[in-house]
C-alpha positions as CSV (number, residue, x, y, z in Angstrom):
1,M,0.7,32.7,-22.8
2,K,-2.8,31.5,-22.0
3,E,-2.9,29.3,-19.1
4,A,-1.8,25.3,-20.2
5,P,-3.4,23.5,-21.4
6,S,-5.0,25.7,-24.1
7,N,-6.1,25.3,-27.7
8,N,-4.1,25.8,-30.8
9,S,-6.3,27.4,-33.7
10,M,-7.9,24.8,-35.8
11,H,-6.7,23.4,-39.3
12,G,-9.2,22.3,-41.7
13,G,-12.0,21.7,-39.3
14,Q,-9.9,19.5,-37.5
15,Q,-10.4,19.3,-33.9
16,P,-8.3,21.6,-31.8
17,Q,-5.1,19.8,-30.2
18,K,-4.5,20.9,-26.6
19,H,-1.4,22.5,-26.1
20,Y,0.3,21.9,-23.0
21,G,3.2,24.2,-20.9
22,I,4.6,27.4,-21.9
23,T,6.0,26.2,-25.2
24,S,4.7,24.2,-28.0
25,S,5.4,20.4,-27.9
26,I,8.8,19.0,-29.5
27,S,6.9,15.8,-31.0
28,M,3.5,15.0,-31.3
29,A,4.5,11.5,-32.7
30,F,2.4,8.3,-31.3
31,P,3.6,5.4,-30.0
32,R,4.8,2.6,-32.1
33,E,4.2,-1.0,-31.0
34,V,7.9,-1.3,-30.3
35,D,7.5,1.7,-28.0
36,H,4.7,-0.1,-26.1
37,Q,7.0,-3.4,-25.9
38,Y,9.5,-1.4,-24.1
39,T,7.0,0.1,-21.8
40,H,6.0,-3.2,-20.6
41,K,9.7,-4.3,-20.1
42,L,10.4,-1.1,-18.1
43,S,7.5,-1.9,-16.0
44,E,8.5,-5.5,-15.3
45,A,11.9,-4.0,-14.6
46,M,10.7,-1.8,-11.8
47,K,8.5,-4.7,-10.0
48,P,11.6,-6.2,-8.2
49,F,12.1,-2.8,-6.7
50,G,8.7,-2.8,-4.7
51,V,7.5,0.0,-6.5
52,F,4.0,-1.1,-7.2
53,E,1.5,-2.1,-4.5
54,D,-1.1,-4.6,-4.8
55,E,-4.9,-4.3,-4.6
56,D,-5.2,-5.4,-1.0
57,E,-2.5,-2.6,0.0
58,L,-4.2,0.4,-2.3
59,N,-7.6,-0.9,-0.7
60,H,-6.2,-1.0,2.5
61,R,-5.1,2.9,2.4
62,L,-8.3,3.9,1.1
63,A,-10.2,2.5,4.1
64,V,-7.8,4.3,6.3
65,L,-8.1,7.6,4.7
66,G,-12.1,7.0,4.9
67,K,-12.1,6.2,8.7
68,L,-9.7,9.2,8.9
69,N,-12.0,11.6,7.3
70,T,-14.8,10.5,9.2
71,F,-12.6,11.0,12.2
72,V,-12.0,14.6,11.2
73,K,-15.7,15.4,10.3
74,E,-16.4,14.3,13.8
75,W,-14.0,16.5,15.8
76,I,-15.1,19.7,13.7
77,A,-18.9,18.7,14.7
78,E,-17.5,18.6,18.3
79,I,-15.5,21.8,18.3
80,S,-18.4,23.7,16.8
81,E,-20.9,22.6,19.3
82,T,-17.9,23.7,22.2
83,K,-18.0,27.0,20.3
84,N,-21.7,27.4,20.7
85,L,-22.7,27.0,16.7
86,P,-26.3,26.3,15.8
87,P,-27.3,22.8,15.4
88,S,-28.3,23.6,11.8
89,A,-24.8,25.0,11.2
90,I,-23.3,21.7,12.9
91,T,-25.1,19.5,10.8
92,N,-23.6,21.1,7.8
93,V,-20.0,22.2,8.8
94,G,-18.0,19.6,7.2
95,G,-14.3,19.3,7.1
96,K,-12.3,17.1,4.8
97,I,-8.8,15.4,4.5
98,F,-6.9,15.8,1.3
99,T,-3.7,14.0,0.0
100,F,-0.7,15.2,-1.7
101,G,2.8,14.2,-2.4
102,S,3.4,10.8,-4.0
103,Y,0.4,9.3,-3.0
104,R,-1.6,11.7,-4.7
105,L,0.1,11.7,-7.5
106,G,-0.3,7.9,-8.1
107,V,3.4,6.8,-7.8
108,H,3.7,6.1,-4.2
109,T,5.7,2.9,-3.1
110,K,5.0,-0.2,-1.0
111,G,4.8,0.9,2.6
112,A,5.1,4.6,1.9
113,D,3.7,7.0,4.2
114,I,0.9,9.5,3.2
115,D,1.0,13.2,3.1
116,A,-2.2,14.4,4.0
117,L,-4.1,17.6,4.7
118,C,-7.1,18.5,7.5
119,V,-9.1,21.5,6.2
120,S,-11.2,23.1,8.6
121,P,-14.0,26.1,8.7
122,R,-12.9,29.4,9.9
123,H,-13.9,29.0,13.3
124,V,-11.6,26.1,14.0
125,E,-8.4,27.1,15.3
126,R,-4.8,25.7,15.1
127,T,-4.5,25.5,18.8
128,D,-7.6,23.0,18.5
129,F,-6.0,20.6,16.1
130,F,-2.8,20.3,18.0
131,D,-5.0,20.1,21.5
132,S,-8.4,18.6,21.0
133,F,-7.8,16.9,17.8
134,F,-4.2,15.4,19.3
135,A,-5.9,14.4,22.3
136,K,-9.0,12.5,20.3
137,L,-6.3,10.8,18.3
138,K,-4.6,9.2,21.3
139,L,-7.5,7.4,22.5
140,H,-8.2,5.8,19.2
141,E,-6.8,2.3,19.5
142,E,-5.7,2.0,15.8
143,I,-3.3,5.0,16.1
144,K,0.2,4.2,17.1
145,D,3.6,6.4,17.5
146,L,1.6,9.8,17.8
147,R,3.8,12.6,17.6
148,A,3.4,16.6,17.2
149,V,5.9,18.8,15.8
150,E,4.0,22.0,16.3
151,D,6.8,24.4,16.0
152,A,8.0,23.0,12.8
153,F,8.2,25.1,9.7
154,V,5.3,23.4,8.4
155,P,3.5,22.2,11.8
156,V,2.6,18.6,11.5
157,I,1.0,15.6,13.5
158,K,2.8,12.2,12.8
159,F,1.1,9.1,13.4
160,K,0.6,5.1,12.3
161,F,-2.9,4.5,11.3
162,D,-3.7,0.9,11.1
163,G,0.0,0.3,10.2
164,I,0.1,3.1,7.6
165,E,2.3,6.2,8.5
166,I,0.6,9.6,7.9
167,D,2.0,13.1,8.5
168,L,-1.1,15.2,8.8
169,L,-1.0,19.0,8.2
170,F,-3.9,21.5,9.0
171,A,-5.2,24.3,7.2
172,R,-8.4,26.4,8.2
173,L,-9.9,28.5,5.3
174,A,-12.3,31.5,5.6
175,L,-15.4,29.7,5.0
176,Q,-18.4,28.9,7.3
177,S,-18.3,25.1,5.9
178,I,-16.0,23.0,4.1
179,P,-18.1,20.9,1.2
180,D,-16.9,17.4,0.3
181,N,-16.5,18.8,-3.4
182,L,-14.1,21.4,-2.4
183,D,-11.2,22.2,-5.1
184,L,-8.1,23.9,-3.5
185,R,-6.9,25.0,-6.9
186,G,-8.7,28.3,-7.0
187,D,-6.3,31.0,-5.6
188,S,-9.2,32.8,-3.7
189,H,-8.7,30.4,-1.0
190,L,-5.3,32.0,0.1
191,R,-7.3,35.4,1.0
192,N,-7.0,36.1,4.7
193,L,-5.0,33.1,5.7
194,D,-1.9,33.2,8.1
195,I,1.4,31.9,6.5
196,R,1.6,28.5,8.2
197,C,-2.1,27.7,6.4
198,I,-0.7,29.1,3.3
199,R,2.3,26.7,3.5
200,S,-0.2,23.8,4.4
201,L,-2.1,24.1,1.4
202,N,0.8,24.5,-0.8
203,G,1.3,20.4,-1.0
204,C,-1.9,20.0,-2.2
205,R,-2.5,22.8,-4.5
206,V,0.9,22.3,-6.2
207,T,0.0,18.4,-6.6
208,D,-3.4,18.8,-8.0
209,E,-1.6,21.6,-10.6
210,I,0.9,19.3,-11.9
211,L,-1.6,16.6,-12.5
212,Y,-3.8,19.0,-14.4
213,L,-0.9,20.2,-16.6
214,V,-0.1,16.6,-18.0
215,P,-1.6,15.6,-20.9
216,N,-1.9,12.0,-20.0
217,K,-1.9,11.1,-16.2
218,E,-1.2,7.5,-16.7
219,N,2.0,7.8,-19.0
220,F,3.1,10.3,-16.5
221,R,2.7,8.2,-13.7
222,L,4.5,5.3,-15.2
223,T,7.5,7.4,-16.3
224,L,7.5,9.6,-12.7
225,R,8.0,5.9,-11.2
226,A,11.0,5.0,-13.2
227,I,12.8,8.4,-12.8
228,K,12.1,8.6,-9.1
229,L,13.6,4.8,-8.8
230,W,16.4,5.7,-11.0
231,A,17.3,9.1,-9.0
232,K,16.9,6.9,-5.5
233,R,19.0,4.2,-7.1
234,R,22.0,6.5,-8.4
235,G,22.0,8.7,-5.0
236,I,20.5,11.9,-6.3
237,Y,17.1,11.7,-4.4
238,S,17.1,14.1,-1.4
239,N,16.1,17.6,-1.6
240,M,17.4,18.2,2.0
241,L,21.1,17.2,0.8
242,G,20.9,19.4,-2.2
243,F,19.6,17.0,-4.9
244,L,15.9,17.1,-5.8
245,G,12.9,15.8,-3.8
246,G,9.6,14.3,-4.8
247,V,8.1,17.3,-6.1
248,S,11.2,18.5,-8.3
249,W,11.2,15.1,-10.0
250,A,7.7,15.2,-10.8
251,M,7.9,18.4,-12.2
252,L,10.7,17.6,-14.5
253,V,8.8,14.6,-15.6
254,A,5.6,16.8,-16.1
255,R,7.6,19.3,-18.4
256,T,9.2,15.9,-20.6
257,C,5.3,14.9,-20.9
258,Q,4.3,18.5,-22.0
259,L,7.0,18.6,-24.5
260,Y,6.2,14.8,-26.0
261,P,2.4,14.6,-25.1
262,N,1.4,11.7,-27.0
263,A,4.5,9.4,-26.3
264,V,4.4,6.2,-23.6
265,A,6.6,5.8,-20.6
266,A,9.7,4.3,-22.1
267,T,9.9,6.9,-24.7
268,L,9.2,9.6,-22.1
269,V,12.4,8.2,-19.9
270,H,14.3,8.4,-22.8
271,K,13.4,12.0,-23.7
272,F,13.4,13.1,-19.9
273,F,17.0,12.4,-19.9
274,L,17.7,14.0,-23.6
275,V,16.0,17.1,-22.4
276,F,17.7,17.8,-19.2
277,S,21.2,16.4,-20.3
278,K,21.0,19.3,-22.6
279,W,19.1,21.9,-20.3
280,E,21.1,25.2,-19.8
281,W,20.8,25.9,-16.3
282,P,19.9,28.0,-14.4
283,N,17.2,28.6,-16.8
284,P,14.0,27.8,-15.0
285,V,11.7,24.6,-15.7
286,L,8.2,26.0,-15.7
287,L,5.1,24.2,-16.4
288,K,2.9,27.2,-16.9
289,Q,3.3,31.0,-16.9
290,P,3.5,32.5,-13.6
291,E,0.3,34.3,-12.6
292,D,0.1,37.3,-10.0
293,S,-3.1,37.0,-7.7
294,N,-2.8,40.1,-6.3
295,L,-2.6,38.6,-2.9
296,N,1.2,40.4,-2.2
297,L,2.4,36.9,-1.1
298,P,6.3,36.4,-1.7
299,V,6.8,34.5,-5.1
300,W,10.0,33.7,-7.0
301,D,11.0,36.2,-9.5
302,P,14.6,37.2,-10.0
303,R,14.0,40.1,-11.7
304,V,12.5,41.4,-8.4
305,N,14.4,39.2,-5.6
306,P,18.0,39.3,-5.6
307,S,18.6,36.0,-3.5
308,D,16.5,34.3,-6.6
309,R,19.6,34.8,-8.8
310,Y,21.7,32.6,-7.2
311,H,19.7,29.6,-7.4
312,L,21.3,27.4,-9.7
313,M,18.9,24.9,-11.0
314,P,15.4,26.4,-10.5
315,I,12.4,24.2,-10.7
316,I,9.5,26.7,-10.3
317,T,6.1,25.1,-8.8
318,P,3.1,26.0,-10.6
319,A,0.9,26.7,-8.2
320,Y,0.5,30.4,-6.5
321,P,2.7,31.6,-4.8
322,Q,5.1,30.0,-7.2
323,Q,8.2,29.0,-5.5
324,N,11.5,27.2,-6.6
325,S,11.5,23.8,-5.4
326,T,15.6,23.3,-5.7
327,Y,16.6,26.4,-3.4
328,N,19.1,23.8,-1.7
329,V,20.8,22.5,-5.0
330,S,24.7,23.6,-4.7
331,S,27.4,23.6,-7.6
332,S,28.7,20.1,-6.6
333,T,24.9,18.6,-6.5
334,R,23.9,20.2,-9.8
335,T,27.2,18.8,-11.4
336,I,26.6,15.4,-10.1
337,M,23.0,15.5,-11.3
338,S,23.9,17.0,-14.8
339,E,26.5,13.9,-15.1
340,E,23.7,11.7,-14.0
341,F,21.5,13.0,-16.8
342,K,24.0,12.2,-19.4
343,Y,25.0,8.8,-17.9
344,G,21.1,8.3,-18.1
345,L,21.0,9.2,-22.0
346,S,23.4,6.9,-22.7
347,V,22.0,3.7,-21.0
348,T,18.3,4.7,-22.6
349,D,20.2,5.2,-25.7
350,D,21.7,1.4,-25.8
351,I,18.2,0.2,-24.2
352,L,16.2,1.6,-27.0
353,Q,18.7,0.1,-29.7
354,G,18.5,-3.2,-28.1
355,K,22.1,-3.3,-26.8
356,T,21.1,-3.5,-22.8
357,D,17.9,-3.8,-20.8
358,W,16.2,-1.7,-18.4
359,S,17.9,-3.2,-15.3
360,K,21.0,-1.5,-16.3
361,L,19.4,1.8,-15.8
362,F,18.7,1.2,-12.1
363,Q,22.2,-0.5,-11.4
364,P,23.6,1.6,-8.3
365,P,27.0,3.6,-8.8
366,N,29.8,2.7,-6.0
367,F,30.2,5.8,-4.6
368,F,33.1,4.3,-2.5
369,L,35.2,3.6,-5.5
370,K,34.7,7.2,-7.1
371,Y,36.9,9.3,-5.3
372,K,40.5,9.2,-3.3
373,H,39.4,11.4,-0.5
374,Y,36.6,11.8,1.5
375,I,35.2,13.1,4.8
376,V,33.4,10.9,7.3
377,L,30.9,13.2,9.2
378,T,30.0,11.3,12.6
379,A,27.1,12.1,14.6
380,S,26.3,10.3,18.0
381,A,24.4,10.4,20.8
382,S,24.1,8.3,24.3
383,T,20.6,7.1,23.8
384,E,18.7,5.9,20.6
385,E,15.9,8.5,21.2
386,N,18.5,11.2,21.3
387,Q,20.3,9.9,18.2
388,L,17.0,9.9,16.2
389,E,16.4,13.5,16.8
390,W,20.1,14.3,16.9
391,I,20.8,12.8,13.3
392,G,17.6,14.7,11.8
393,L,19.1,18.0,12.8
394,V,22.6,16.7,11.4
395,E,21.4,15.7,8.4
396,S,19.6,19.0,7.5
397,K,22.5,20.9,7.8
398,I,24.8,18.7,6.1
399,R,24.4,21.1,2.8
400,V,26.0,23.8,4.9
401,L,29.0,21.9,5.2
402,V,28.8,21.1,1.5
403,G,28.4,24.6,0.8
404,N,31.6,25.6,2.9
405,L,33.9,22.7,1.3
406,E,32.5,24.2,-2.0
407,R,34.2,27.8,-1.4
408,N,37.4,26.3,-0.5
409,E,39.6,27.2,-3.6
410,Y,41.1,23.9,-3.5
411,I,38.1,21.8,-3.6
412,T,36.6,21.1,-7.2
413,L,33.7,19.3,-6.1
414,A,31.9,17.8,-2.8
415,H,29.5,15.0,-3.0
416,V,27.5,13.8,-0.2
417,N,25.9,10.3,-0.2
418,P,22.7,10.7,0.9
419,T,22.7,7.2,2.6
420,S,24.0,7.3,6.3
421,F,25.6,4.3,8.0
422,P,25.9,2.9,11.5
423,G,29.0,3.1,13.3
424,N,31.3,0.4,13.9
425,K,30.3,-1.6,16.6
426,E,33.7,-3.0,17.5
427,S,35.1,0.9,17.5
428,C,32.2,2.6,19.3
429,S,31.5,2.4,23.1
430,E,28.3,0.4,24.1
431,N,26.5,3.4,25.4
432,E,26.8,5.4,22.1
433,F,24.6,5.4,18.9
434,V,26.4,6.6,16.1
435,S,25.6,7.5,12.3
436,M,28.0,8.5,9.6
437,W,27.8,10.2,6.3
438,F,30.2,10.3,3.8
439,I,31.5,13.4,1.6
440,G,33.7,12.7,-1.4
441,I,36.1,15.4,-2.0
442,I,37.7,16.1,-5.3
443,F,40.7,18.3,-4.6
444,K,41.9,21.0,-7.3
445,K,45.0,20.3,-9.2
446,V,47.7,23.3,-8.3
447,E,50.2,23.6,-11.4
448,N,53.7,24.7,-10.9
449,A,53.4,24.3,-7.0
450,E,55.5,21.8,-5.0
451,S,53.4,22.0,-2.0
452,V,50.0,23.7,-1.0
453,N,49.0,23.6,2.3
454,I,45.0,23.1,2.7
455,D,43.0,24.2,5.8
456,L,39.7,22.3,6.2
457,T,39.2,23.5,9.5
458,Y,37.2,26.8,9.3
459,D,35.0,24.7,6.7
460,I,34.4,22.0,9.6
461,Q,34.2,24.2,12.3
462,S,31.8,26.5,11.3
463,F,29.5,24.0,10.2
464,T,29.8,22.1,13.5
465,D,29.2,25.5,15.3
466,T,25.7,26.0,13.0
467,V,24.6,22.7,14.3
468,Y,25.1,23.3,17.9
469,R,23.8,26.7,17.9
470,Q,20.6,25.3,16.1
471,A,20.3,22.5,18.6
472,N,21.1,25.0,21.5
473,N,18.2,27.2,20.4
474,I,15.6,24.4,19.8
475,N,16.8,23.2,23.1
476,M,17.7,19.9,21.6
477,L,21.1,19.7,22.6
478,K,21.7,16.8,25.4
479,D,24.9,15.5,27.1
480,G,26.7,12.7,24.6
481,M,25.4,14.5,21.6
482,K,28.2,15.0,19.1
483,I,29.6,15.8,15.7
484,E,33.0,14.8,14.5
485,A,34.2,15.2,10.7
486,T,37.4,13.1,10.0
487,H,39.5,13.2,6.8
488,V,40.1,9.5,5.2
489,K,41.3,8.1,1.9
490,K,39.8,5.6,-0.5
491,K,42.0,2.9,0.8
492,Q,41.0,3.4,4.5
493,L,37.4,3.1,4.0
494,H,37.3,-0.2,5.2
495,Q,37.8,0.7,8.7
496,Y,34.3,2.4,8.6
497,L,32.0,0.4,6.4
498,P,31.6,-3.2,5.3
499,V,34.3,-4.6,2.8
500,E,31.7,-5.3,0.0
501,L,31.1,-1.8,-0.1
502,V,34.4,-0.7,-0.9
503,Q,35.9,-3.5,-2.9
504,R,36.2,-3.1,-6.7
505,K,34.2,-5.8,-8.7
506,K,36.3,-7.8,-11.0
507,R,35.4,-6.7,-14.8
508,S,34.8,-9.0,-17.5
509,I,37.0,-9.4,-20.3
510,V,34.4,-7.8,-22.6
511,E,34.6,-4.6,-20.1
512,L,38.3,-4.7,-20.0
513,N,38.6,-4.8,-23.8
514,R,35.9,-1.9,-24.0
515,N,37.8,0.4,-21.7
516,S,41.3,-0.4,-23.2
517,N,40.2,1.6,-26.3
518,G,40.2,4.8,-24.1
519,G,43.8,5.5,-23.5
520,S,43.2,8.5,-21.4
521,S,44.1,8.2,-17.8
522,K,41.6,11.0,-16.9
523,R,38.2,10.0,-15.7
524,S,35.3,11.7,-17.1
525,S,31.7,11.8,-16.0
526,L,30.9,11.6,-12.2
527,D,34.3,10.7,-11.3
528,G,34.9,14.3,-12.3
529,S,35.3,16.0,-15.5
530,Q,39.3,16.1,-15.9
531,L,39.4,14.5,-12.4
532,D,42.3,14.0,-10.2
533,S,43.2,10.2,-10.9
534,S,46.1,10.3,-9.0
535,R,47.0,7.8,-6.4
536,D,47.8,8.2,-2.4
537,T,51.1,8.2,-1.1
538,D,50.9,9.3,2.5
539,S,50.1,7.5,5.8
540,G,46.4,9.2,5.7
541,T,46.0,9.4,9.5
542,P,42.6,10.4,10.0
543,F,42.1,13.4,11.8
544,S,39.6,12.9,14.7
545,S,39.0,15.2,17.8
546,P,40.1,13.8,21.3
547,T,36.6,12.8,21.8
548,S,36.1,10.6,19.0
549,V,33.2,8.3,19.1
550,C,34.5,5.7,16.9
551,K,38.4,5.3,16.4
552,P,39.4,3.2,13.7
553,S,42.5,1.4,13.8
554,R,45.9,3.3,12.7
555,P,46.2,2.4,9.0
556,A,49.1,0.8,7.9
557,A,51.8,2.0,5.5
558,S,50.0,3.4,2.5
559,D,51.1,2.6,-1.1
560,T,53.6,4.8,-2.6
561,D,52.5,5.3,-6.4
562,D,50.6,8.4,-6.2
563,R,51.5,11.7,-7.5
564,W,49.2,13.5,-5.2
565,A,49.5,13.3,-1.4
566,F,47.5,14.9,1.5
567,H,50.0,15.1,4.7
568,P,48.6,15.8,8.0
569,Q,50.0,18.9,9.2
570,V,50.5,18.7,13.3
571,S,48.1,20.8,15.3
572,P,49.0,23.2,18.2
573,S,49.6,21.2,21.2
574,A,47.0,21.1,24.0
575,G,48.9,24.1,25.8
576,S,48.5,26.2,22.9
577,T,44.5,26.1,23.0
578,I,42.7,29.0,23.6
579,P,39.2,29.7,24.9
580,T,37.3,31.8,22.5
581,V,33.7,30.9,24.2
582,V,32.5,30.0,27.4
583,G,32.2,26.2,27.4
584,R,34.7,25.7,24.5
585,S,38.2,25.1,23.2
586,V,39.4,26.2,19.9
587,V,42.3,25.1,18.4
588,P,43.9,28.0,16.2
589,C,44.2,28.1,12.9
590,L,47.8,29.4,12.0
591,G,49.5,30.6,8.8
592,S,46.5,31.3,6.9
593,S,45.0,34.6,5.9
594,R,41.4,36.1,5.7
595,D,39.3,35.9,2.3
596,T,40.0,39.1,0.5
597,S,37.9,37.9,-2.7
598,S,35.3,39.6,-4.1
599,P,31.7,38.2,-2.7
600,T,30.8,36.3,-6.1
601,E,32.1,34.8,-9.3
602,Q,30.4,33.9,-12.5
603,N,30.3,30.0,-12.9
604,Q,30.4,28.3,-16.2
605,N,26.6,28.8,-16.7
606,G,26.3,32.3,-16.5
607,A,24.6,32.1,-12.6
608,T,26.2,34.2,-10.2
609,A,27.7,31.6,-7.5
610,A,29.5,31.9,-4.1
611,A,33.1,32.8,-4.4
612,K,36.0,30.6,-3.5
613,R,37.6,31.2,-0.2
614,P,41.2,31.3,-0.5
615,H,42.0,30.4,3.2
616,S,40.2,29.6,6.7
617,P,40.4,32.8,8.6
618,T,43.1,33.1,11.2
619,Q,42.0,33.5,15.0
620,D,43.4,37.0,15.1
621,G,40.0,38.0,15.8
622,P,36.6,36.5,15.7
623,P,36.0,34.9,12.8
624,K,34.2,36.4,10.4
625,R,31.1,35.2,8.7
626,I,31.5,34.7,4.7
627,R,27.9,35.5,3.6
628,D,26.8,32.8,1.3
629,P,24.2,33.6,-1.1
630,A,22.1,30.4,-0.1
631,D,21.6,32.3,3.1
632,L,19.9,35.0,1.4
633,V,17.2,32.4,0.4
634,R,13.9,32.3,2.1
635,R,13.8,29.5,4.4
636,G,10.7,27.2,3.4
637,S,10.5,28.1,0.0
638,G,9.7,24.3,-0.5
639,P,6.6,23.8,-2.2
640,W,5.4,20.4,0.2
641,M,6.3,19.8,3.6
642,D,9.9,21.2,4.4
643,I,9.5,20.4,7.8
644,L,12.3,22.7,8.9
645,P,12.4,23.9,12.5
646,S,11.5,27.8,12.8
647,M,14.8,28.8,13.5
648,E,16.5,27.4,10.4
649,L,19.5,29.5,10.5
650,P,20.6,31.0,14.1
651,D,22.2,34.1,13.9
652,V,25.9,33.3,14.0
653,T,26.4,35.9,16.7
654,S,24.3,33.8,19.0
655,P,26.3,32.1,21.8
656,L,27.3,28.5,21.3
657,P,26.0,26.3,24.1
658,S,28.1,26.0,27.3
659,S,27.6,24.0,30.2
660,N,29.6,21.9,32.9
661,H,28.8,18.9,31.0
662,Q,28.7,19.5,27.2
663,R,32.3,20.3,26.4
664,V,32.9,20.7,22.7
665,V,36.1,20.1,21.6
666,K,37.3,21.6,18.2
667,N,40.1,19.8,16.3
668,S,42.4,20.9,13.2
669,I,42.2,19.5,9.5
670,R,45.3,20.7,8.1
671,L,46.4,18.7,4.8
672,A,49.7,19.6,2.6
673,L,49.2,18.9,-1.1
674,N,52.6,17.6,-2.5
675,R,53.0,16.9,-6.3
676,H,55.7,14.3,-6.5
677,R,57.7,14.8,-10.3
């Protein structure tokens, strides 16, 4: 199909209608007066959340970017002089700052940072950017918090310029000079560039292509603001944790705009939920037909790349080289987002029927009332500076833990809350800085079984091994950096969180009457498709390692009205602990068998997913790594700035860190599932 937008054939001498996207539109209907009214109400409902900047703030950003652009041109001229370019060439050498991400799309919020790209001519090296330009920035009085991340997957310099946070990438083009009117959308600019420059250019190229492919930029922007706010409020905005990031949400909204090219924002928000609540994943979302520019760069193509066939929710960037922006999505996160699409459709149906208002769409769910079982992941360090580094690494690997849990045959869903929480000051020592993440777990109900043993030890420990290896490989691991995982039940969350987060709000008489008509004890939607609505019966002792940083008080005797219960199994005594790697102690997992299942199985939508792992491996020999299809996916295929360390997934055979002061103690998390008649 011709590149969108294209022209349809003319009918009866009329002006041709522009055609956007890879299919024809669903509806060309123009908005009614009531649609404009709903759009105005939508805009007003978003204002309390700080999604719009005022004129002064916008002008401040423009002024800062203007100064930075001038600064870059001065630096490139200085570098050109040191490299003995003739004066006439130095005068015209140019250089330019491009923006991308939410700022370039026009949907940035108050206080948001700016993603920017410094483009230089061919004689300026990347080393110049991180040496002389970094030094020049350091001398500027308006620039604060300057730091360089040169070894990142997409190298970047971060700083605050007159109070505005900026992430600045670098790319040099094979040009003698950089004119002010340079358009980066042309694929020819990618010729003869190193891979880091191509990655750096990708953000700008994708953003510009998205804006080019939507029929009405203003309608697109307001709709995208609403969808991004909704996603953040509903806890599904995080590319790192396996949900969707900004570019993915932008492409879904852009596709909706293509399908309803004349609709205004209120209609587009409703149609967004209509389209994607019914989307048959893993069919990809495309804004245009992929094109081959014969530059031999890797592109997303499941016909050629076996690893691309494992992607569960592909959303393909429109600029060459085309990539899947959602390669982190897992079975659990896709399930959660699909349910949220359905919930959004239900709410917007009510809004457009006058039954409720837009504020309901932005009401957050109470994550801590959804599930009966949780994994509490704790990351701690001895200094605040170390903690900032440590939590960044741990958070970037949480999706590995979610994947491990999903492959456990007794786990139906693992739902990570993107928000991290500080540790309880009363439970933590003074010299420790603690962050916690919570993962809601739904266990599969096993029919015709009195008792089933569930062992999460391998799932947890393989995750912690990955994090420690990564930290060791990039020389980040310092004394006092620890990770721990604890199993708790809903009624124990008050030991970790403020009471207001874990208390159920009293419902009105109207809500109670409405819910009484259901009659089913099973919960649907995000609480699970036929999910476990049972109640807890055991004492639910948290499982934490001997080096626990935040030890909640032992819970009181628990309720006795649940049909399904999880009981701790006593781990081997300290005397049976066997050292398997220098500097580490490993508690053996007893009585479990190795995985003998086939490597893949078909999921309900036809995509091939990772097979369930029946049990954790025994410690008869070194644990075998279960190959996850996600491991096969190319690193860094994200379209904007997935700033990942260059050693994203260290070889599992690389040694775990060992030193006299850094001793990692592994603990066993083993549960018994009992069914009470």
